C-alpha atoms as one frame of an Amber mdcrd trajectory, in Angstrom:
protein
  77.642  73.769  80.042  74.357  71.706  80.100  74.849  71.641  83.978  75.186
  75.248  83.806  72.130  75.909  81.675  70.037  73.741  83.987  71.249  75.233
  87.261  70.184  78.903  85.615  66.858  77.383  84.490  66.273  76.108  88.205
  67.112  79.422  89.347  64.317  81.140  87.258  61.831  78.399  88.427  62.881
  79.095  91.974  62.311  82.605  91.435  58.622  82.128  90.501  57.885  79.626
  93.074  59.628  81.299  96.205  60.248  85.070  95.400  63.249  85.384  97.633
  66.454  87.481  97.647  70.220  87.457  98.591  70.458  91.195  99.963  70.045
  90.379 103.575  70.683  93.936 104.362  67.899  95.248 102.446  65.119  92.563
 103.229  63.212  95.001 105.360  62.258  98.653 105.413  63.842 101.144 107.570
  67.317 100.938 106.124  69.006 104.148 105.667  71.086 104.827 102.674  72.929
 107.952 101.152  72.425 107.065  97.441  70.973 110.334  97.084  73.672 112.160
  98.983  71.312 112.379 102.052  70.233 109.668 104.345  66.877 108.195 103.051
  64.995 105.282 103.740  65.799 102.578 100.963  62.088 102.399  99.986  62.245
 105.752  98.787  65.259 105.942  96.929  64.699 106.571  93.275  67.718 104.838
  92.019  68.827 100.947  92.091  71.081 100.631  95.092  72.444  97.603  97.071
  73.888  97.575 100.406  76.698  95.393 102.160  75.942  95.776 105.939  78.406
  95.770 108.886  76.782  92.540 109.879  77.586  90.801 106.579  81.188  92.184
 106.756  81.648  90.942 110.131  80.452  87.376 109.307  82.233  87.337 105.819
  85.548  85.641 105.358  86.576  88.223 102.769  89.669  89.962 103.073  89.286
  92.367 100.239  86.485  94.786  99.347  85.914  93.140  96.005  85.364  89.912
  97.715  82.568  91.292  99.565  80.775  92.653  96.250  80.717  89.570  94.322
  77.267  88.749  94.920  75.737  92.144  94.503  73.322  92.159  91.363  74.744
  93.608  88.453  78.050  93.765  89.790  81.181  91.743  88.202  84.464  91.421
  90.215  87.766  91.508  88.000  90.570  89.542  90.008  93.311  91.175  87.801
  95.438  88.200  87.788  95.894  88.251  91.599  93.894  87.702  94.938  94.871
  90.589  96.571  93.777  93.333  93.892  90.250  93.239  92.765  88.262  95.809
  90.683  84.702  95.830  89.863  82.302  96.922  86.978  78.852  97.708  87.170
  75.866  96.890  84.611  78.442  95.927  82.063  80.768  98.928  82.500  84.303
  98.319  83.613  86.349  99.572  86.541  87.257 102.808  84.294  83.600 103.752
  84.337  82.884 102.804  88.029  83.405 105.583  90.462  85.268 104.373  93.704
  84.686 106.615  96.904  85.423 106.533 100.463  83.302 108.531 102.410  81.942
 110.102  99.215  85.687 111.137  98.304  87.142 109.838  95.293  90.249 107.499
  94.742  91.908 108.660  91.620  93.907 106.617  88.773  95.579 107.996  85.906
  98.034 105.170  84.811  96.700 101.689  84.853  95.530  99.069  82.452  92.666
  97.903  84.671  91.107 101.013  86.377  90.610 102.215  89.700  91.444  99.657
  92.845  89.790  99.855  96.079  92.722 100.452  98.662  91.045 100.062 101.748
  90.433  97.160 104.248  87.100  95.811 105.054  87.769  96.023 108.776  87.568
  99.869 108.460  84.176  99.790 106.738  80.935 100.270 108.230  78.940  99.464
 104.952  79.207  99.735 101.244  76.561 101.089  98.879  76.459 100.289  95.200
  74.334 102.745  93.354  73.821 101.364  89.842  73.464 103.425  86.637  74.759
 106.693  85.494  74.964 108.934  88.632  77.005 111.866  87.276  74.577 114.448
  88.381  75.228 113.398  92.163  78.710 112.004  92.061  80.498 113.396  89.079
  82.857 111.984  86.198  83.602 108.431  85.924  79.886 107.316  87.422  78.683
 105.921  84.037  78.473 102.380  85.145  77.521 103.458  88.762  79.443 104.322
  92.279  80.894 102.209  94.929  80.758 104.340  97.991  82.680 102.843 100.808
  81.501 104.265 104.173  84.062 103.919 106.915  83.306 103.314 110.799  82.592
 106.294 113.016  82.933 106.768 116.739  80.538 104.749 119.117  77.963 106.972
 121.236  79.227 105.490 124.395  82.344 106.103 126.246  84.196 103.203 125.119
  83.851 100.218 123.024  86.314  98.047 121.437  86.138  95.285 118.571  88.477
  92.543 117.473  88.486  89.892 114.746  90.554  87.329 113.052  90.057  84.815
 110.192  91.749  82.337 107.960  90.829  81.592 104.418  92.091  78.474 102.979
  92.126  79.563  99.264  95.453  81.105  99.816  96.514  80.467 103.447  95.399
  83.969 104.033  95.592  85.021 107.931  93.819  88.340 108.829  93.392  89.994
 112.020  91.938  93.555 113.217  91.403  95.665 116.214  89.620  99.225 116.777
  88.448 101.214 119.685  86.040 104.103 119.495  83.592 106.134 121.677  82.408
 109.568 122.698  83.297 111.425 125.888  82.140 114.947 126.931  81.419 115.702
 123.057  84.826 114.228 121.820  84.326 111.377 119.504  87.159 108.757 118.512
  87.992 105.867 116.778  91.243 104.086 115.916  91.603 100.933 113.924  94.218
  98.567 112.456  94.235  95.669 110.364  96.510  93.101 108.654  96.183  90.333
 106.154  98.824  87.947 104.845  98.146  85.716 102.107 100.170  82.882 100.063
  99.558  81.835  96.544  96.218  81.136  95.332  94.903  77.559  95.353  92.766
  76.740  92.338  91.676  73.184  91.461  94.487  70.664  91.393  97.246  73.375
  91.550  98.723  76.327  93.343  99.307  79.536  91.104 102.688  81.095  91.973
 103.060  84.713  91.918  99.729  85.439  93.610 100.613  86.016  97.006 100.044
  89.505  98.685  99.982  91.294 101.974  97.874  94.500 103.170  98.149  96.685
 106.199  95.380  99.236 107.071  95.107 102.026 109.664  92.229 104.391 110.392
  91.456 107.135 112.754  88.887 109.774 113.734  88.695 112.589 116.102  85.791
 115.134 116.368  84.263 117.524 118.772  80.657 118.642 119.274  80.728 122.429
 120.059  76.910 122.239 120.296  74.294 119.918 119.186  74.493 121.742 115.963
  78.101 122.079 115.190  80.720 119.334 114.775  84.438 119.731 113.735  86.711
 116.700 113.088  89.558 115.260 111.368  89.759 111.640 109.912  92.270 109.689
 107.976  93.097 106.245 106.471  96.432 104.518 105.550  96.436 101.492 103.344
  99.803  99.767 102.227  99.918  96.550 100.166 102.458  94.206  98.455 100.805
  92.454  95.735 102.121  89.820  93.066 100.067  89.186  89.913 100.322  86.726
  87.017  98.386  84.961  84.335  97.923  81.299  83.472  97.815  81.929  79.597
 101.574  83.398  79.108 101.132  82.820  75.322 104.771  82.440  73.977 106.482
  83.654  77.159 108.604  81.375  79.479 107.860  83.568  82.351 105.433  86.461
  82.924 104.440  88.372  86.023 103.742  91.705  87.720 105.158  92.680  91.110
 103.670  95.504  93.062 105.776  95.836  96.076 104.189  99.075  97.163 100.899
 100.189  96.462  99.679 102.460  99.348  97.019 105.189  99.735  96.945 107.801
 102.635  94.574 110.295 103.344  93.768 113.143 105.884  90.076 114.775 105.915
  89.176 117.890 107.947  85.466 118.444 108.023  82.838 120.577 109.588  79.107
 119.560 109.939  76.358 122.015 110.876  72.864 120.849 111.582  69.495 122.615
 111.654  70.911 126.105 111.597  67.502 127.720 110.621  63.932 126.618 109.575
  65.077 126.343 106.103  68.858 125.404 106.170  68.974 121.873 107.497  72.444
 120.735 106.998  76.071 122.213 105.992  78.825 119.849 105.277  82.208 121.162
 104.441  85.468 118.761 103.644  88.938 119.413 102.722  91.206 116.568 102.189
  94.599 115.583 101.080  95.205 112.101  99.475  98.558 110.332  98.339  98.207
 107.378  96.104 101.709 105.590  95.322 102.391 102.640  93.281 105.742 100.795
  92.384 105.103  98.248  89.795 107.476  95.919  87.810 106.342  93.876  84.544
 108.595  90.836  84.145 108.793  89.062  80.827 111.183  86.259  79.612 111.200
  84.643  76.129 113.470  82.041  74.877 114.087  80.273  71.815 116.205  77.301
  70.555 117.424  76.364  67.027 119.469  73.461  65.666 120.967  73.315  62.096
 123.266  70.689  60.525 125.357  71.139  57.283 127.855  69.080  55.159 130.648
  70.529  53.077 132.062  67.948  50.688 135.394  68.300  48.807 137.904  65.854
  47.024 139.664  65.622  50.201 136.772  64.732  52.311 133.738  66.146  53.997
 132.970  68.290  57.056 129.941  68.091  59.232 128.867  71.353  60.970 126.254
  71.165  63.889 124.969  74.528  65.250 122.959  74.634  68.373 121.676  78.393
  69.329 119.775  79.326  72.295 118.526  82.989  72.830 116.783  84.347  75.845
 115.275  87.573  76.004 114.244  89.112  79.570 112.323  92.485  79.678 111.482
  94.260  82.928 109.189  97.359  82.678 109.048  99.367  85.708 106.923 102.365
  86.986 106.687 104.447  89.881 103.543 106.521  90.109 102.386 109.097  92.457
  99.144 110.881  92.555  98.780 113.626  94.876  95.046 114.931  95.270  93.800
 118.079  97.146  90.237 118.753  97.337  87.430 120.889  98.975  83.906 120.059
  98.814  80.818 121.692 100.131  77.078 120.525 100.566  74.092 122.130 101.574
  70.698 120.912 102.278  67.544 122.918 102.333  63.877 122.738 103.233  61.694
 124.793 100.930  58.265 124.656 102.389  56.628 121.307 102.995  57.205 119.937
  99.688  60.505 120.566  98.699  64.061 119.428  99.848  66.862 120.752  97.862
  70.530 119.688  97.942  73.203 122.286  96.591  76.897 121.349  96.479  80.223
 122.402  94.949  83.861 121.389  94.854  87.222 121.258  93.409  89.696 118.295
  93.077  93.230 118.655  91.885  95.268 115.828  91.039  98.934 115.855  90.501
 100.524 112.817  88.722 104.360 112.023  88.324 105.654 108.850  87.061 109.273
 107.450  86.628 109.368 104.550  83.895 112.022 102.294  82.799 112.359  99.518
  80.192 115.245  97.358  80.371 115.723  94.647  77.924 118.673  91.937  78.181
 119.582  89.220  75.845 121.521  86.092  76.590 122.663  83.930  73.355 124.599
  80.499  73.657 126.032  79.028  70.432 127.566  75.442  70.267 129.261  74.769
  67.191 130.729  71.095  66.557 132.822  70.245  63.543 133.519  66.655  62.696
 135.091  64.870  59.588 138.300  66.178  58.154 138.373  68.751  61.049 137.154
  68.294  64.542 136.439  71.216  66.604 134.205  72.360  69.413 133.216  76.115
  69.737 131.195  77.466  72.748 130.189  81.208  72.634 128.177  83.292  74.917
 126.920  86.653  74.139 125.250  88.656  76.876 124.191  92.278  76.518 121.505
  95.204  77.065 119.451  95.681  74.011 116.807  98.192  75.435 117.383 100.958
  78.173 114.407 103.255  78.275 113.882 106.002  80.814 111.014 108.500  81.171
 109.656 111.021  83.516 105.842 111.599  82.924 104.085 114.439  84.794 100.598
 116.004  84.410  97.621 117.011  86.060  93.781 116.950  86.102  91.608 119.598
  87.758  87.932 118.929  88.248  85.500 121.938  89.322  81.850 121.006  89.646
  78.644 122.343  91.102  75.189 120.509  91.232  71.667 121.068  92.520  69.291
 118.036  93.160  65.584 118.620  94.422  63.027 116.467  95.827  59.404 117.326
  95.387  56.393 115.912  97.180  53.682 115.719  94.515  49.871 114.586  94.996
  48.605 111.046  94.569  51.721 109.779  96.680  54.261 110.736  94.050  57.706
 111.990  94.782  59.876 113.660  92.105  63.593 113.759  92.044  65.597 116.123
  89.485  68.818 117.710  89.304  71.676 118.823  87.187  75.408 119.081  87.526
  78.019 121.277  85.598  81.671 119.686  85.431  84.748 121.042  84.011  87.758
 118.904  83.799  91.060 120.229  82.678  93.974 118.068  82.103  97.653 118.744
  81.074 100.901 116.612  80.578 104.603 117.182  80.271 106.435 114.184  79.274
 110.175 113.495  78.797 111.323 110.135  77.331 114.988 108.889  76.660 115.324
 105.706  74.533 118.664 103.859  74.236 118.395 100.914  71.979 120.296  99.278
  69.055 119.403 102.441  66.673 120.998 104.807  69.161 119.734 107.471  71.668
 116.389 109.016  70.847 115.255 111.790  73.136 111.585 113.251  72.995 109.318
 115.634  74.908 105.615 115.877  74.474 103.352 118.296  76.187  99.556 118.885
  75.949  96.540 120.358  77.743  92.813 119.870  77.093  89.578 120.834  78.515
  86.307 118.711  79.088  83.090 120.508  80.347  79.587 118.951  80.398  76.069
 119.761  82.233  74.123 116.549  82.822  70.683 116.072  83.971  68.658 113.557
  85.990  65.024 113.060  86.729  63.146 110.332  88.763  59.649 109.549  90.061
  58.739 107.333  93.017  55.036 106.252  93.602  54.159 105.079  97.191  50.642
 104.538  96.663  50.846 100.814  97.953  51.831  99.746 101.515  55.431  98.707
 101.880  55.775  99.190  98.043  57.579 101.895  95.940  57.552 102.105  92.005
  60.248 104.023  90.689  61.476 105.515  87.080  64.718 107.288  86.767  66.512
 109.071  83.855  70.196 109.797  84.372  73.215 110.991  82.096  76.675 110.093
  82.468  79.871 111.814  81.696  83.436 110.591  81.837  86.437 112.602  80.990
  89.573 110.676  79.699  92.163 109.980  82.292  95.849 111.212  81.648  96.845
 107.738  80.449  94.247 107.827  77.933  95.168 111.038  76.506  98.878 111.419
  76.839 101.027 108.611  78.414 102.144 105.387  77.040 102.191 102.018  79.228
 103.810  98.860  78.763 102.314  96.900  81.652 100.643  93.742  80.888 102.730
  92.693  78.014 101.616  95.221  75.463 102.475  98.958  74.685  99.547 101.198
  74.135  99.967 105.059  73.557  97.527 107.950  74.542  95.717 110.165  72.325
  95.332 113.846  73.033  92.317 114.269  70.653  90.003 111.648  72.683  86.292
 112.898  73.340  84.737 112.544  76.723  82.328 109.559  77.077  78.827 110.404
  77.431  75.633 108.126  78.217  71.893 108.127  78.759  70.082 105.596  80.987
  66.580 104.700  81.943  65.383 102.437  84.565  61.974 101.149  85.813  61.990
  99.294  88.970  59.520  98.228  91.973  60.593  97.683  95.445  58.733  95.890
  98.148  59.708  95.463 101.907  57.152  94.095 104.415  57.975  91.997 107.592
  58.535  88.796 105.639  58.585  89.410 101.731  61.295  91.464  99.959  61.332
  92.213  96.389  63.486  94.510  94.152  63.261  94.095  90.435  64.926  96.691
  88.033  64.807  96.917  84.207  67.554  99.296  82.724  68.853 100.343  79.530
  71.903 102.351  79.131  73.118 103.944  75.676  76.885 105.214  75.763  78.723
 107.225  73.078  82.479 107.988  72.389  83.580 104.615  74.277  87.114 104.738
  74.595  89.150 101.640  73.974  92.533 100.711  72.059  92.903  99.811  68.377
  95.922  99.439  66.094  97.094 102.295  64.059 100.115 103.011  61.732 102.783
 105.502  62.631 106.239 105.648  60.790 105.277 102.288  59.141 105.063 100.592
  62.437 101.881  99.085  63.713 101.029 100.582  67.213  98.107 100.111  69.650
  96.426 103.571  70.681  93.544 104.751  72.519  90.615 105.921  70.418  86.605
 106.656  70.799  86.251 103.442  68.848  82.416 102.621  69.575  79.150 103.301
  70.859  77.603 100.743  73.424  74.039  99.664  74.272  73.434  97.867  77.628
  70.058  96.547  78.799  68.932  93.823  81.375  66.854  92.891  84.059  67.746
  92.572  88.029  65.621  90.434  90.329  66.443  90.012  94.156  63.623  88.321
  96.020  63.215  86.736  99.651  60.593  85.202 101.809  61.051  84.545 105.493
  58.799  81.708 106.781  57.783  81.438 110.391  59.968  78.397 110.709  63.262
  80.699 110.325  63.699  79.385 106.642  64.304  81.855 104.071  64.516  80.952
 100.483  66.226  83.558  98.400  67.667  84.426  94.829  69.273  87.292  92.934
  69.487  87.181  89.158  70.871  89.494  86.803  70.141  89.214  83.058  72.129
  91.435  80.949  73.236  91.916  77.201  75.767  94.484  75.954  76.456  95.640
  72.457  79.343  97.392  70.780  78.733  99.304  67.651  82.238  99.788  66.406
  83.661 102.079  63.909  85.868  99.364  62.584  84.588  97.881  59.300  85.961
  94.711  60.241  84.198  94.064  63.690  81.214  96.100  63.342  78.434  95.398
  65.792  78.678  92.385  68.288  77.282  91.435  71.562  80.423  89.331  72.087
  81.652  91.931  74.822  82.985  89.634  77.315  79.439  90.009  79.173  77.697
  86.863  80.550  73.946  86.822  80.013  73.255  85.593  83.480  74.734  85.825
  86.673  72.683  84.151  89.826  72.893  83.287  93.410  70.113  81.069  95.116
  70.021  79.383  98.070  68.205  78.659 101.617  69.018  80.205 104.773  67.956
  79.365 108.366  67.951  81.009 111.583  67.091  79.754 114.965  67.490  81.382
 118.433  68.447  79.025 121.363  68.309  81.381 124.065  71.751  81.995 124.719
  73.018  81.876 121.116  71.701  82.151 117.395  72.550  79.774 114.633  72.525
  80.723 110.953  73.086  78.699 108.039  73.236  79.356 104.468  73.454  76.838
 101.789  73.578  78.550  98.217  74.851  78.349  94.748  76.462  80.723  92.431
  75.949  80.437  88.442  77.189  82.394  85.707  76.573  81.733  81.909  79.155
  81.605  79.253  80.718  84.662  77.856  82.334  85.426  74.444  84.850  88.332
  73.592  85.414  89.283  69.856  88.187  91.902  69.031  90.374  92.832  66.369
  93.887  91.288  66.688  96.443  91.716  63.885  93.896  93.058  61.191  91.556
  89.681  61.996  88.636  89.261  64.049  89.315  86.709  66.963  86.738  85.460
  69.552  87.640  84.149  72.952  85.056  81.780  74.933  84.852  81.132  78.457
  82.588  78.693  79.853  79.682  79.037  82.287  79.756  77.434  85.760  77.839
  76.771  88.916  79.279  76.185  92.421  77.967  74.748  95.614  78.834  76.503
  99.068  77.715  76.177 102.483  78.442  78.841 105.711  77.321  78.430 109.208
  77.614  80.993 112.127  76.833  81.319 115.698  76.125  84.551 117.710  76.688
  84.555 121.384  76.101  86.880 124.217  73.418  89.208 125.479  73.691  91.485
 122.368  74.986  88.812 120.154  78.220  90.547 120.188  80.488  87.506 119.747
  80.387  85.853 116.402  81.792  82.630 114.986  81.555  81.832 111.173  82.665
  79.131 109.118  82.248  78.075 105.655  83.142  75.509 102.715  82.968  77.148
  99.330  83.157  75.754  95.965  82.532  72.452  97.656  82.852  70.267  94.239
  86.164  71.822  93.392  84.703  73.535  90.121  87.313  74.978  87.826  86.031
  78.302  86.747  87.006  81.668  85.525  85.364  85.195  85.974  88.021  86.896
  84.186  90.741  85.589  81.658  93.687  85.848  83.803  93.540  83.200  86.699
  90.942  80.828  87.716  88.892  81.257  90.713  89.538  79.576  94.154  89.139
  75.758  94.359  87.461  73.867  97.056  88.226  75.646 100.490  87.105  76.661
 103.891  87.244  79.527 105.912  86.676  80.580 109.429  86.413  84.085 111.113
  85.719  85.312 114.699  84.888  88.577 116.149  84.099  90.153 119.400  82.808
  93.453 120.592  83.214  94.820 123.868
């Protein structure tokens, strides 16, 4: 712990001394981002945004999107008990409150204990924009913590290009390879890509965690045609398929615990039309219609054994009898689910130039999710009893009992339809001010039809539950950017968040993860207000981006214990309000010698104000106070090739989590950590189109955790090679 505190203190000192940054992709101005739903220079964007560029993705050893985001300020990555399934939270909010988009289109999730996954391979990705803070005005429900917008690769402008890549990651014997072709001929644009990852079990310090292997396959494609320089029509699609194993190191009283997801795949087809500069006023029209299928097959495996022995002596005038009984009972419970989410959606966005001072964005859309789930729970008991009698009577009895004790079957179905419209305007004001303001109306209608059959020791129970609900809300945002200093922008932003409960939280029960949680049809939608004050500077050598933020949330949805028919159950409730505040600092300076010291530091506190009289208000919300990366990069051009090195450390402070368990307050503690890492890459060719990168991560083999399920990888190396033709 002392080492962690010392490392974090050194980080703060280095911040003052060097003023540096991790975010390589935003160290200079001129970077275009779509955080405001249109392309804008990063310096002019009124919100806090981080970008992971194609260059970073190419050099990275990452096999999942989550691995690419672990150093983004304000972002926490949840490994969810496996190395193949990562989810992220932004500024203290978890994955339920983080909106995941692919090309601006939502990945839906309605039955999960952990939130929305990122079902796409990095090989298909051009860049990733992480937009922090409530952005419900521009992006809709679920964007309370922020937005992850994964932007896929498009066609090249010349007739033909090809790219190939391969890599190895020693943390789990993971091999990955990818290839793609793209181009444009006579107005026809095309791209086709494929990727594959095969990974064994995760290696943490001093052991291998069984049940953490995974594989994933990914295909993407695009075809478009430019009818004129103003009109483009096209179709694009993605296919992602994975087989994931997950577990936890802390199995409690279980002999065996694991989660197998032999199928988790996402497929999408999108048809689009884009029209540009139609009139002096109408700058752009974009229309999309897409069909997306998300399928998951999941098995939760639990095994628990118990042994007991007893000895009795019975004495009579004729003598005594000693009876020895040895009983072993084993209970195995397998819970399974086959979930399907079918999304059909249509969206439209228009952009208008209103005079010299206003740029208006107007959009609308409808998204319809149809959900079905086939659930099963099977419980089997094996009991072995050995009875040995000695004395007047000598007898040995061996008995086996094997039977099913639970056999539940259920079909869950439902839907969620979202209709929205939004307006967002940018106004040029005097004295170098730019105002951004807008509103969005969202209506979310949910319904469910549940049929459940239970066959247990008490007989057959059949139940049917249906329901429907509607949430609608108008949210607002307002921001101001001042550009009165060269290469510098000062920003202030206010935004409102809105999140409607998913189907699981309202209607369904789930037993995945070792506990059963029931839905609550009376849930209210979550809401939030957020404030941010920041300054961004991007000159030729010096980059700085500092943001202070405050978010207040209401009607926070979580689980708590309730009593039904004299049984203690866990159910979703609006249990708390939350307040999150903090400071994000990203700084770097490029010296003429090619040396760049940099750092990225996030200080954050999160408080829950619970309705429960037992817990009350607490800052023990599983949120570390400090997360930091600091290091030193070096770049030198040798004429025919360019060398890049990066020596850096990652640090995180300790975190505590307090919750109510069995009518008592319990606190878990997870210690802080600092790891040392080194990466080196060489770029070759006239356009530096050939890249070889190698690295050694967690050099000192530090055992540490970012979540409670499993440890992070131990000391390991990686290598990746890529080429573009």
